[in-house]
C-alpha positions in Angstrom: 0.0 0.0 0.0 1.3 3.4 -0.9 2.7 5.3 2.0 2.7 2.2 4.3 5.9 1.6 6.4 8.2 -1.1 5.0 7.9 -4.6 6.5 10.1 -5.0 9.5 12.3 -8.1 9.7 11.1 -10.3 12.5 13.3 -10.5 15.5 15.4 -13.6 15.7 15.3 -15.6 19.0 18.2 -14.6 21.2 20.6 -17.3 22.5 22.9 -16.2 25.3 26.0 -18.3 26.0 27.5 -17.8 29.5 31.2 -18.7 29.7 34.2 -19.0 27.4 35.4 -22.5 28.1 35.1 -25.8 26.2 31.3 -26.1 26.2 30.7 -22.4 25.5 33.4 -22.3 22.8 32.0 -25.3 21.0 28.5 -23.9 21.1 29.5 -20.6 19.6 31.4 -22.4 16.9 28.4 -24.3 15.6 25.3 -22.2 16.5 23.3 -21.1 13.5 23.5 -17.3 13.5 21.0 -17.2 10.6 18.3 -18.4 12.9 19.5 -17.0 16.2 20.8 -13.7 17.6 23.7 -15.0 19.7 25.4 -13.2 22.6 28.3 -14.5 24.6 29.0 -13.3 28.2 32.2 -14.0 30.0 34.8 -12.0 32.0 37.5 -13.9 30.1 37.6 -12.8 26.4 39.3 -15.9 25.1 39.1 -19.7 25.0 42.0 -21.6 26.6 43.2 -25.0 25.3 43.8 -26.2 28.9 45.7 -29.5 28.1 48.6 -27.2 27.0 48.7 -25.1 30.1 51.4 -27.2 31.7 53.6 -26.7 28.7 53.1 -23.0 28.7 54.0 -22.9 32.4 57.6 -24.0 31.6 57.9 -22.2 28.3 57.5 -25.1 25.9 54.7 -23.2 24.1 53.7 -19.6 24.3 50.4 -18.4 25.8 49.1 -17.0 22.5 49.5 -20.5 20.9 46.8 -22.0 23.3 44.2 -19.3 23.2 41.6 -18.1 20.8 39.7 -14.8 21.1 35.9 -15.2 21.6 35.4 -12.7 18.8 37.6 -14.7 16.5 35.8 -18.0 17.4 32.7 -16.7 15.7 32.7 -13.1 14.4 28.8 -13.2 14.1 28.4 -13.7 17.8 28.2 -10.5 20.0 30.4 -10.6 23.0 30.2 -8.8 26.4 33.2 -8.9 28.7 31.3 -9.1 31.9 30.4 -11.4 34.9 26.9 -12.7 35.5 25.6 -11.7 39.0 22.2 -13.4 38.8 19.6 -14.8 36.4 16.0 -13.7 36.5 14.2 -16.6 35.0 10.8 -15.0 35.2 11.9 -12.1 33.1 14.4 -14.1 31.1 17.2 -11.7 31.9 20.8 -11.9 33.1 22.1 -9.3 35.5 25.7 -8.6 34.5 28.6 -6.4 35.8 31.6 -5.4 33.8 34.9 -4.0 35.0 35.2 -2.3 31.7 32.5 0.2 32.6 34.1 1.3 35.9 33.1 0.7 39.5 30.3 3.3 39.5 28.5 2.1 36.3 26.4 -0.5 38.1 25.0 -3.7 36.6 23.2 -4.1 33.3 20.7 -6.6 32.0 20.8 -8.9 29.0 17.6 -10.5 27.8 17.5 -14.0 26.4 15.1 -16.5 24.8 17.4 -19.5 25.2 20.2 -19.6 27.8 23.4 -21.8 27.7 25.1 -21.9 31.0 28.7 -23.2 30.6 30.7 -21.3 33.2 32.9 -24.2 34.4 34.2 -24.4 37.9 36.9 -23.1 40.2 39.9 -25.1 41.5 39.2 -26.8 44.9 41.4 -26.5 47.9 39.6 -29.5 49.6 39.5 -27.4 52.7 43.3 -27.7 53.3 44.6 -24.6 55.2 47.2 -22.5 53.4 46.6 -23.8 49.8 45.2 -20.5 48.5 48.0 -18.5 50.2 51.0 -20.7 49.3 50.2 -22.8 46.2 49.9 -22.3 42.5 46.9 -23.5 40.6 47.0 -24.4 36.9 43.6 -23.6 35.3 44.1 -20.2 33.6 46.7 -18.4 31.5 47.4 -16.2 34.5 48.1 -19.3 36.6 50.7 -20.6 34.0 52.3 -17.1 33.8 52.6 -16.8 37.6 54.0 -20.3 37.8 56.6 -19.7 35.1 57.7 -16.5 36.8 58.0 -18.2 40.2 60.1 -21.1 38.8 62.5 -18.8 37.1 62.7 -16.6 40.2 63.7 -19.6 42.3 66.6 -20.4 40.0 67.7 -16.8 40.0 67.6 -16.6 43.7 69.5 -19.9 44.1 72.2 -18.5 41.8 73.2 -15.8 44.3 76.7 -16.3 45.8 75.8 -16.0 49.5 73.8 -19.2 49.7 74.8 -22.7 50.9 74.0 -25.8 48.8 71.4 -26.7 51.4 69.7 -23.3 51.0 69.8 -23.7 47.3 68.2 -27.1 47.5 65.4 -25.7 49.6 64.7 -23.1 47.0 64.8 -25.6 44.2 62.5 -28.2 45.7 59.3 -28.4 43.7 56.2 -30.2 45.0 53.3 -31.1 42.7 50.1 -31.8 44.6 47.7 -34.2 42.9 48.3 -37.2 40.6 45.5 -36.5 38.2 46.0 -35.5 34.5 47.1 -31.9 35.3 49.6 -33.0 38.0 51.1 -35.7 35.9 51.3 -33.6 32.8 53.0 -30.7 34.6 55.4 -33.1 36.3 56.4 -34.4 32.9 56.8 -30.9 31.5 58.8 -29.9 34.6 61.1 -32.9 34.1 61.8 -31.9 30.5 62.5 -28.3 31.6 65.0 -29.5 34.2 66.7 -31.9 31.8 66.9 -29.4 28.9 66.8 -25.8 29.9 68.1 -26.0 33.5 71.1 -28.1 32.5 71.9 -25.6 29.8 71.3 -22.3 31.7 71.9 -23.3 35.3 74.4 -26.2 35.1 75.7 -25.7 38.6 72.2 -25.8 40.1 70.9 -28.8 38.2 72.2 -31.4 40.7 70.5 -29.6 43.6 67.0 -29.7 42.2 64.4 -31.9 43.9 60.9 -32.7 42.6 58.1 -34.5 44.5 54.5 -35.5 43.9 51.9 -35.8 46.6 48.9 -38.0 45.9 46.3 -39.3 48.3 45.7 -42.6 46.5 47.9 -45.7 45.8 48.7 -44.5 42.2 48.3 -41.7 39.7 45.8 -41.1 36.9 43.1 -43.0 38.9 40.5 -42.4 36.2 42.6 -44.0 33.4 43.4 -47.5 32.4 46.0 -49.3 34.6 48.4 -49.5 31.7 48.4 -45.7 31.5 48.8 -45.5 35.3 51.8 -47.8 35.2 53.3 -45.8 32.3 52.9 -42.5 34.1 54.8 -43.9 37.2 
């Protein structure tokens, strides 16, 4: 009809994906953006290939090699760098807060038709006192970076001339807590680091290094086949 407004394109249902880990990343890769308006929400703007974190902690691979930007994962997905504070299921809204907006900006809301919750979990201390204060976790890029910095710092400290060999050994004693996949993988990477890099760059310190693994069970890799357990030992 002459003078009538043009037809408006119907709104696509909105899918909101919370998280940027394995499940969220896989969902964003395959979601049909022709049918859905897709929004990703996560305080971490990249996906981490976690099996390689142990390698990055000792410098075998660089951090950028094991990450992918959420925006690069699917350029047709909108991304908000924010944390979800709560979900209002009656209104189908997520209450979010972003450090990018400043402390005084306050929370904002994101509406959804379908919600994918894939936020993962935090490392557990199992209630052991002192773990948070004195141990290094290995779940995020920041963890690997902090661990790598700490390892190098110990070798540099042990290189100072005023120390006894006993003091150097105390500095260079590394303890891995947990005989699961992460603990075993990191132990292997640490062994390679000691055999290759340490012998080359700190040849006088190499004989003083001690490594230990603490595990509550009778073996390691309890969820794997016994042949794998025996091979890891």
